[in-house]
C-alpha positions as CSV (number, residue, x, y, z in Angstrom):
1,M,-0.1,0.0,-0.1
2,L,0.8,3.7,-0.7
3,I,0.8,6.3,2.4
4,D,0.3,9.5,1.3
5,V,3.0,11.9,3.8
6,H,2.3,15.3,3.6
7,V,2.6,18.5,5.9
8,H,-0.3,19.2,8.3
9,R,-0.6,22.7,10.4
10,S,-1.3,22.3,13.8
11,D,-4.7,24.1,13.4
12,D,-5.1,21.0,10.8
13,P,-4.4,17.9,13.0
14,L,-3.5,14.6,11.3
15,A,-5.4,11.5,12.7
16,R,-3.0,9.8,14.7
17,H,-3.4,6.6,12.7
18,D,-2.4,8.2,9.5
19,E,1.0,9.6,10.9
20,L,3.6,7.8,9.0
21,A,5.3,7.1,12.5
22,H,2.2,5.2,13.7
23,R,2.3,3.6,10.1
24,L,5.7,2.3,10.0
25,A,4.9,1.2,14.0
26,S,1.8,-1.1,12.4
27,V,4.1,-2.6,9.7
28,A,6.9,-3.5,12.2
29,V,4.8,-4.9,15.0
30,D,2.4,-6.9,12.6
31,P,3.4,-10.6,13.7
32,V,2.9,-12.0,10.3
33,A,5.3,-15.2,9.6
34,V,8.8,-14.4,8.0
35,D,8.7,-16.1,5.0
36,D,11.6,-18.9,4.7
37,D,13.5,-17.0,1.8
38,V,13.7,-13.9,3.7
39,A,15.1,-15.7,7.0
40,E,18.0,-17.6,4.6
41,M,18.6,-13.8,3.6
42,V,19.0,-12.8,7.1
43,V,21.4,-15.3,7.8
44,N,23.5,-14.2,4.8
45,R,23.5,-10.9,6.2
46,V,24.0,-12.0,9.7
47,I,27.3,-13.6,8.4
48,D,28.2,-10.3,6.1
49,N,28.3,-8.1,8.9
50,A,30.4,-10.5,10.9
51,A,33.1,-10.8,8.0
52,V,33.8,-7.0,7.9
53,A,33.5,-6.6,11.2
54,V,36.2,-9.2,12.6
55,A,38.4,-7.3,9.3
56,S,37.8,-4.4,11.0
57,L,38.5,-5.2,14.8
58,G,42.3,-3.8,14.9
59,R,41.2,-0.4,13.3
60,A,41.0,2.9,15.4
61,P,37.6,4.0,14.9
62,V,36.5,0.2,16.1
63,T,39.1,0.0,18.9
64,A,38.1,3.3,20.5
65,A,34.1,2.6,20.2
66,R,35.0,-0.9,21.8
67,A,36.7,0.5,24.5
68,Q,33.8,3.2,24.7
69,A,31.5,0.0,25.1
70,A,33.7,-1.6,27.7
71,A,33.4,1.5,30.2
72,R,29.9,0.3,30.5
73,L,29.9,-3.1,31.6
74,Q,26.6,-4.3,32.4
75,H,27.4,-8.0,34.0
76,R,29.8,-11.0,33.9
77,A,28.2,-14.0,32.8
78,R,27.8,-16.1,36.4
79,H,29.8,-19.0,35.1
80,A,32.7,-16.7,33.6
81,G,35.2,-17.7,36.0
82,A,34.2,-16.4,39.0
83,G,35.4,-17.6,42.4
84,A,33.6,-20.2,44.5
85,G,32.7,-17.5,47.2
86,D,32.1,-14.5,45.1
87,S,28.5,-12.9,44.8
88,P,27.4,-11.1,41.2
89,A,28.4,-8.2,42.8
90,D,31.7,-9.2,43.1
91,T,32.2,-9.7,39.4
92,A,30.2,-6.8,37.8
93,D,28.9,-3.5,37.9
94,R,25.2,-2.8,38.4
95,P,23.5,-1.8,35.4
96,D,21.8,1.6,35.6
97,S,19.2,0.9,33.3
98,T,17.3,-1.8,31.4
99,L,14.5,-2.1,29.0
100,H,12.0,-3.9,31.6
101,A,8.9,-2.3,31.5
102,A,6.6,-4.0,29.0
103,G,7.9,-8.0,29.8
104,P,6.9,-8.7,26.0
105,A,5.1,-12.0,25.6
106,G,7.9,-15.3,24.9
107,I,10.7,-12.7,25.9
108,A,12.7,-13.9,28.9
109,S,13.1,-11.6,31.9
110,S,15.7,-9.0,31.5
111,D,15.8,-8.2,35.2
112,A,18.9,-6.7,35.4
113,R,20.3,-9.1,37.6
114,S,19.7,-11.8,35.3
115,P,23.2,-13.4,34.3
116,R,22.3,-12.7,30.6
117,A,21.4,-8.8,31.3
118,G,23.5,-7.4,28.5
119,S,24.8,-7.6,25.1
120,T,28.4,-9.0,24.0
121,V,30.9,-6.4,21.7
122,F,32.9,-7.9,19.0
123,G,36.7,-8.3,20.4
124,L,35.9,-8.5,24.0
125,D,35.5,-11.2,26.4
126,P,32.0,-13.7,25.0
127,E,31.1,-13.4,28.9
128,L,31.1,-9.7,29.1
129,R,28.1,-8.0,29.3
130,V,27.9,-4.2,28.1
131,Q,24.9,-2.5,28.4
132,P,23.0,-2.9,25.1
133,E,23.3,0.7,23.7
134,W,26.6,0.7,23.8
135,A,27.1,-3.0,22.6
136,A,25.1,-1.6,19.5
137,W,27.6,1.1,19.5
138,A,30.6,-0.7,19.3
139,N,29.2,-3.6,16.7
140,G,27.6,-0.9,14.5
141,V,30.7,0.8,14.1
142,A,32.6,-2.3,13.1
143,V,30.4,-3.3,10.7
144,R,30.5,0.3,9.0
145,E,34.0,1.2,9.3
146,L,35.4,-1.1,6.0
147,D,32.4,0.1,3.9
148,Y,31.8,-3.3,3.3
149,H,28.4,-4.4,3.9
150,D,25.0,-4.7,2.3
151,T,23.2,-1.4,0.4
152,F,19.8,-0.3,-1.0
153,L,19.9,2.7,-3.6
154,A,16.8,4.2,-4.5
155,A,15.7,7.8,-3.8
156,E,17.9,7.3,-0.5
157,Y,21.0,5.7,0.0
158,S,21.2,2.8,2.6
159,H,22.6,0.1,4.5
160,P,20.1,-1.6,5.8
161,G,22.6,-4.1,7.6
162,D,22.9,-1.6,9.9
163,N,19.8,-2.7,11.4
164,I,21.3,-5.9,12.1
165,P,23.6,-4.8,15.8
166,P,21.0,-2.8,17.6
167,V,18.3,-5.2,17.2
168,L,21.2,-8.5,18.3
169,A,22.1,-6.5,21.4
170,V,18.6,-5.7,22.3
171,A,17.9,-9.6,21.8
172,Q,21.0,-10.7,23.8
173,H,19.8,-8.4,26.4
174,V,16.4,-9.8,26.8
175,G,16.5,-13.3,26.3
176,A,15.2,-13.4,22.9
177,D,15.9,-16.2,20.6
178,G,16.7,-16.8,16.6
179,E,12.9,-16.9,15.7
180,Q,12.6,-13.1,17.5
181,L,15.9,-11.9,16.1
182,V,15.1,-13.0,12.7
183,R,11.4,-11.4,12.9
184,G,13.2,-8.0,14.4
185,I,15.7,-7.9,11.5
186,A,13.6,-8.5,8.7
187,A,11.1,-5.4,10.1
188,G,14.3,-3.3,10.3
189,Y,15.2,-3.7,6.8
190,E,11.3,-3.3,5.7
191,L,11.3,-0.1,7.3
192,Q,14.6,1.3,6.0
193,I,14.2,0.5,2.6
194,D,10.6,1.7,2.3
195,L,11.5,4.8,3.6
196,A,14.8,4.8,1.2
197,R,12.1,3.9,-1.9
198,A,10.3,7.3,-1.4
199,I,11.9,10.0,0.6
200,S,15.3,11.4,-0.5
201,L,17.3,12.8,2.6
202,H,20.6,13.9,0.6
203,A,18.8,16.3,-1.7
204,H,18.7,18.0,1.3
205,K,22.0,17.3,2.8
206,I,20.6,15.1,5.4
207,D,22.5,12.2,6.5
208,H,21.0,8.8,5.2
209,V,20.7,7.7,9.1
210,A,17.9,9.5,9.4
211,H,15.9,6.4,8.1
212,L,18.4,4.5,10.3
213,G,17.2,5.5,13.4
214,P,13.1,4.8,13.1
215,S,13.6,1.5,11.2
216,A,16.0,0.5,14.1
217,A,13.3,1.3,16.9
218,G,10.8,-0.4,14.2
219,G,12.8,-3.7,14.4
220,I,13.4,-3.5,17.8
221,A,9.7,-3.1,18.3
222,A,8.9,-6.1,16.5
223,L,12.0,-8.2,18.5
224,L,10.0,-7.4,21.7
225,G,6.5,-7.8,20.1
226,L,5.7,-4.4,21.8
227,D,2.4,-2.3,20.6
228,T,1.7,0.2,17.9
229,E,1.5,3.2,20.2
230,T,4.6,2.3,22.0
231,T,6.7,1.8,18.9
232,A,5.2,4.9,17.5
233,Q,6.7,6.9,20.3
234,A,9.7,5.2,19.8
235,I,10.1,5.7,15.8
236,A,9.1,9.3,16.5
237,Q,11.8,9.9,19.2
238,A,14.6,8.2,17.0
239,L,14.0,10.2,14.1
240,H,13.8,13.2,16.1
241,T,17.3,12.5,17.4
242,T,19.0,10.9,14.2
243,T,18.7,14.1,11.5
244,A,22.4,15.2,10.9
245,T,23.8,17.0,8.1
246,R,25.9,15.1,5.4
247,Q,29.0,16.8,6.3
248,S,29.9,13.6,7.7
249,R,30.5,12.0,4.0
250,K,32.1,15.8,2.2
251,G,35.7,16.9,1.4
252,L,37.9,15.0,4.3
253,I,35.6,12.4,5.1
254,S,36.3,11.7,9.1
255,S,35.9,8.3,11.2
256,W,32.5,9.6,12.4
257,K,31.3,7.7,9.2
258,A,31.7,4.6,10.7
259,Y,30.0,5.8,14.3
260,A,27.1,7.9,12.5
261,P,24.6,4.5,11.8
262,A,26.0,3.0,15.2
263,F,24.4,6.5,16.6
264,A,21.3,5.9,15.5
265,G,21.4,2.6,16.1
266,K,21.9,3.6,19.6
267,Q,19.4,6.2,19.5
268,A,17.1,4.0,18.7
269,I,17.5,1.3,21.6
270,E,17.1,4.7,24.1
271,A,14.1,5.7,22.2
272,I,12.8,2.1,22.9
273,D,13.4,2.6,26.4
274,R,11.9,5.6,27.1
275,A,9.1,4.7,25.1
276,L,8.8,1.4,27.1
277,R,8.2,3.9,30.4
278,G,5.6,5.9,28.8
279,Q,7.3,8.7,27.9
280,T,6.2,10.6,24.4
281,S,7.8,12.1,21.5
282,P,7.3,15.0,19.0
283,S,4.3,14.3,16.6
284,P,3.7,14.5,14.1
285,I,7.6,14.2,13.3
286,W,7.3,13.9,9.8
287,E,4.0,15.7,8.7
288,G,3.8,18.3,11.8
289,E,4.1,22.0,10.6
290,D,7.6,22.3,12.3
291,G,8.5,18.7,11.5
292,V,11.1,16.9,9.5
293,V,9.4,17.0,5.7
294,A,8.5,20.9,6.3
295,R,11.9,22.2,8.2
296,L,14.5,19.9,6.6
297,L,13.3,18.0,3.6
298,D,11.1,19.2,0.3
299,G,8.9,22.0,2.6
300,P,5.5,22.8,3.5
301,D,4.1,21.7,0.1
302,A,5.9,18.3,-0.5
303,R,4.2,15.0,-0.9
304,Y,5.6,11.7,-0.5
305,S,4.1,8.2,-1.1
306,V,6.0,5.4,0.8
307,P,5.2,1.9,-0.1
308,L,4.7,-0.4,2.9
309,P,3.5,-3.8,3.2
310,G,0.0,-3.9,4.3
311,P,-1.9,-5.6,7.4
312,G,-0.9,-9.5,7.1
313,E,1.5,-9.1,4.5
314,A,5.3,-10.0,4.7
315,K,8.0,-8.2,5.1
316,R,10.3,-9.0,2.3
317,A,12.3,-5.5,1.6
318,I,15.5,-7.6,2.2
319,L,15.5,-9.7,-0.8
320,D,15.7,-6.2,-2.8
321,S,19.2,-4.6,-1.3
322,Y,23.0,-6.4,-2.5
323,T,26.1,-6.9,-1.0
324,K,29.5,-6.0,-1.9
325,E,31.9,-8.1,-2.8
326,H,34.6,-4.8,-2.5
327,S,35.5,-2.6,0.4
328,A,34.0,0.3,-1.1
329,E,30.7,2.6,-1.7
330,Y,28.5,0.4,-3.5
331,Q,27.7,2.9,-6.4
332,A,31.9,2.1,-7.2
333,Q,31.0,-1.8,-7.1
334,A,30.3,-2.2,-10.8
335,W,33.3,0.2,-11.7
336,I,35.8,-1.9,-10.1
337,D,34.5,-4.8,-11.7
338,L,34.3,-3.3,-14.9
339,A,38.0,-1.9,-14.3
340,R,39.6,-5.2,-13.3
341,R,38.4,-6.7,-16.8
342,L,39.6,-3.8,-19.0
343,G,43.0,-3.9,-17.0
344,R,43.5,-7.5,-17.7
345,E,42.1,-6.9,-21.4
346,R,43.8,-3.9,-22.4
347,P,47.3,-3.8,-20.1
348,E,47.9,-0.1,-21.5
349,L,45.3,1.7,-19.5
350,R,47.8,0.7,-16.6
351,D,50.1,3.5,-18.0
352,P,49.0,6.8,-17.7
353,A,51.5,7.8,-20.5
354,A,49.2,6.2,-23.0
355,V,45.8,7.7,-21.9
356,R,44.9,11.1,-22.3
357,S,41.4,11.0,-20.3
358,I,39.3,8.9,-18.8
359,V,35.6,10.0,-18.5
360,L,32.7,7.8,-16.6
361,H,29.2,8.6,-17.5
362,T,27.3,7.4,-14.7
363,S,23.8,8.5,-12.9
364,H,23.3,11.7,-11.0
365,H,24.1,10.4,-7.7
366,T,27.7,8.6,-8.5
367,H,28.8,12.0,-9.9
368,V,27.9,14.1,-7.1
369,V,28.1,11.6,-4.2
370,I,31.7,9.6,-5.0
371,G,32.6,11.3,-8.6
372,S,34.2,15.0,-9.7
373,G,30.9,16.5,-9.3
374,A,31.3,16.5,-5.9
375,G,33.2,19.3,-6.1
376,D,36.1,18.0,-3.7
377,P,39.5,18.4,-4.5
378,Q,39.9,16.0,-1.6
379,K,39.1,13.1,-4.0
380,Y,41.9,13.5,-5.7
381,D,44.7,14.0,-2.9
382,P,46.7,11.1,-2.4
383,T,47.1,12.0,1.2
384,A,43.5,11.8,2.3
385,S,41.8,9.6,4.6
386,R,40.6,6.5,4.0
387,E,37.0,7.3,4.5
388,T,37.7,9.7,1.6
389,L,39.1,7.6,-0.5
390,D,36.8,4.9,-0.6
391,H,34.2,7.5,-2.0
392,S,36.5,8.8,-4.8
393,I,35.7,7.2,-7.9
394,P,38.5,8.4,-9.8
395,Y,40.7,7.1,-7.4
396,I,39.1,3.3,-7.1
397,V,39.1,3.1,-11.2
398,A,42.9,4.0,-11.3
399,V,44.0,1.2,-8.8
400,A,41.9,-1.6,-10.2
401,L,42.6,-0.8,-13.3
402,Q,46.4,-1.0,-12.5
403,D,46.3,-4.0,-10.0
404,G,43.5,-5.6,-11.5
405,E,41.9,-6.4,-7.9
406,W,40.4,-4.6,-5.1
407,H,41.6,-5.4,-1.8
408,H,39.9,-3.8,1.6
409,E,43.5,-3.0,3.2
410,R,46.0,-3.0,0.1
411,S,44.2,-1.2,-2.0
412,Y,43.9,2.2,0.3
413,A,47.4,1.6,2.0
414,P,49.3,5.0,1.8
415,E,51.8,4.0,-0.5
416,R,49.4,2.9,-2.9
417,A,47.4,6.1,-3.1
418,Q,50.9,7.6,-3.2
419,R,52.3,5.9,-5.9
420,P,53.4,8.1,-9.0
421,D,52.0,6.8,-11.8
422,T,48.8,6.2,-10.1
423,I,48.1,9.5,-9.3
424,E,49.0,10.8,-13.0
425,L,46.3,8.5,-14.1
426,W,44.0,9.0,-11.3
427,R,44.1,13.0,-12.4
428,R,43.1,11.6,-16.1
429,I,39.6,10.1,-14.5
430,T,36.8,12.3,-14.2
431,T,32.6,11.5,-13.9
432,A,30.0,12.9,-16.1
433,E,26.0,12.8,-15.2
434,D,24.8,10.9,-17.7
435,A,20.8,11.2,-18.1
436,E,19.9,7.5,-19.1
437,W,21.7,6.3,-16.0
438,T,20.2,8.3,-13.8
439,R,16.9,7.2,-15.0
440,R,17.8,3.4,-14.7
441,Y,19.4,4.4,-11.3
442,H,15.6,5.3,-10.1
443,S,14.1,2.9,-11.9
444,A,11.5,0.9,-10.0
445,D,11.8,-2.1,-12.3
446,P,14.3,-4.4,-11.4
447,A,15.7,-5.8,-14.6
448,E,16.3,-2.3,-15.4
449,K,17.8,-0.9,-12.6
450,A,21.6,0.1,-12.6
451,F,24.2,1.4,-10.8
452,G,27.2,1.4,-13.2
453,G,27.4,3.5,-16.3
454,R,29.8,3.9,-19.4
455,I,33.4,4.6,-20.0
456,E,35.4,6.4,-22.6
457,V,38.8,6.6,-22.8
458,E,41.2,8.4,-25.3
459,F,44.3,7.3,-25.8
460,T,47.2,9.6,-26.5
461,D,47.6,8.0,-29.9
462,G,44.2,8.9,-30.8
463,S,42.4,6.1,-30.5
464,R,39.3,5.2,-28.3
465,L,38.0,3.1,-25.9
466,V,34.1,2.9,-25.0
467,D,32.6,-0.1,-22.5
468,E,29.9,-0.3,-20.2
469,I,28.5,-2.4,-16.8
470,A,25.3,-2.0,-15.6
471,V,25.8,-3.9,-12.2
472,A,28.6,-5.3,-10.2
473,D,29.4,-8.9,-10.9
474,A,27.6,-9.8,-7.6
475,H,24.4,-8.0,-7.9
476,P,21.4,-10.4,-8.2
477,L,21.2,-9.9,-11.5
478,G,24.3,-9.7,-12.0
479,A,27.6,-12.3,-13.7
480,R,28.5,-14.0,-10.6
481,P,25.4,-13.2,-7.6
482,F,26.1,-13.7,-4.3
483,A,24.8,-17.0,-2.3
484,R,25.3,-18.8,0.6
485,E,28.6,-19.6,-0.2
486,D,30.1,-16.5,-1.2
487,Y,29.1,-15.0,2.1
488,V,30.6,-17.7,4.0
489,R,34.0,-17.5,1.5
490,K,33.8,-13.5,2.5
491,F,33.7,-14.5,6.1
492,R,36.7,-16.9,5.8
493,T,38.5,-14.6,4.1
494,L,38.5,-11.8,6.4
495,A,38.9,-13.6,9.4
496,E,42.1,-15.3,8.5
497,G,44.7,-14.2,10.8
498,V,42.6,-12.5,13.1
499,L,40.2,-15.6,14.3
500,A,41.2,-19.2,15.5
501,Q,40.1,-21.6,12.7
502,E,37.6,-23.3,15.8
503,E,36.0,-19.7,16.4
504,V,35.4,-19.0,12.5
505,E,33.5,-22.8,12.6
506,R,31.8,-22.1,16.3
507,F,30.2,-18.3,14.7
508,L,29.3,-20.3,11.2
509,E,27.5,-22.9,13.1
510,L,25.9,-20.6,15.1
511,A,24.7,-18.7,12.3
512,T,23.3,-20.7,9.5
513,R,20.9,-22.1,12.3
514,L,19.9,-18.9,13.3
515,R,16.1,-19.2,13.3
516,T,16.2,-21.9,15.7
517,L,18.9,-20.7,18.0
518,D,17.5,-20.5,21.8
519,A,18.5,-17.5,23.9
520,H,21.5,-19.0,25.4
521,E,22.4,-20.0,22.0
522,L,22.2,-16.5,20.6
523,A,24.1,-15.1,23.5
524,G,27.2,-16.5,21.7
525,L,26.7,-14.6,18.4
526,T,29.6,-12.8,18.8
527,L,33.3,-12.8,17.4
528,T,36.3,-13.3,20.0
529,P,39.7,-13.0,18.9
530,P,42.6,-15.2,20.6
531,A,43.3,-13.7,24.0
532,G,45.8,-11.1,23.6
533,S,45.6,-10.6,19.6
534,L,44.0,-6.6,20.2
535,D,46.5,-5.5,22.9
536,Q,48.8,-3.6,20.4
537,A,45.6,-1.8,18.9
538,D,44.1,-1.4,22.2
539,A,47.4,0.3,23.4
540,A,47.6,2.5,20.8
541,S,44.2,4.0,21.2
542,P,44.2,7.1,23.4
543,D,42.0,7.5,26.6
544,G,38.6,8.9,26.9
545,L,36.5,10.2,29.7
546,F,35.2,6.9,30.8
């Protein structure tokens, strides 16, 4: 069904049940069964998130976020090495908050003194439990740091896998089982993707996490089996607190790019906690006279049509999203595949002396976000941050042409970015907006929707090369669509040298049984490297306040 969203003046109030927050809440908590193919894709994305998280455990932003979470220790499981004479008070700090008020059906007690209260953090002792919002924060940064997990692109950009850390953290905290977790994740994906189909945030320089806050709140509500009104209040608060500017993705891009979705997930958990306590939020948050649409988006006269499942209709939006084979902005995925192939077929492309110019004709989004249309000189700066380089399609194409591969570390190494022949080739690559590729980018027809473009090379000898690619090889309609074995291979590859083999197998065994896990097994859905392996990264991380 299509939901008409437009601004209402305070003297012409919108019925509560017609507010978008309420509509989203109704979809989130509709207890329709999760389809089997959706549940299987949830498993894939849990594995995918774990893969990219484990590869980032030693990176500075992830180390800092993990330390922040560790400072909010909520509990150490009773069986985790406590001495015979120790009481729980001897081995844990008493938490100062918990999701407790609703006692939803089917959820284990979340009494703060329960040995299962709290959530695990990737890279920490698996017996440690931290407050769930901080577990979501740390794990969310780990998942997002390498820009290497799933995506959905339409009116707005999104990385719906960012819903998984907050939903998983709450699931562990309250003692939920795998079926409940799958339901929550499917709901989070549904809400974020449906919002991204209809409402552009970047057109007004609002960051895309403004769709994630509400979707994560809805996913948590679905997990907990909350009522519609409580869920709507949480969704409204989550939106109200996550409307940030896109400066986080402009110019010299900082480490906040990885923290932004983690912040939204943390805010979603806090919004649920506050709503459970009977507190209310700004309303109507989208449609109000001074709400998000009127003041931050298209303005008082705007209208949006948001597609949502009807009552009793399955939540299947996750199947419309796609993951990444390469660690870079999604709109670079197809270009990497094309550049790898062309570099092998036409080796002269690797030599800047042979190339006069390379123009990538592509969609408006690609041109202005990761292309020369952004107007960011930092996208051509060999000393730029990794976060900047993974949003520079000229850099990415230059390296993929020359190396015939793309690696999540080697391709971004300072010595790689500063190689003279690469810099020379890189600065001959520009992008141009192409109306047809923009149309295909926004097409509602999955068979036509495209994220690539046309490459035109002019060689110094006067000859030309023209080629094109529509979607990445790993896309569902690509040359090599990602399947379960590809997700597993990605996890194994990125875990190599980080996790012991038995830990790799333990995690995969749990993840592939996700839907049937009991609460105790679900508590083990974390990543634990060998003792001491992160000590150097931890020691290099400056202390904070906590």
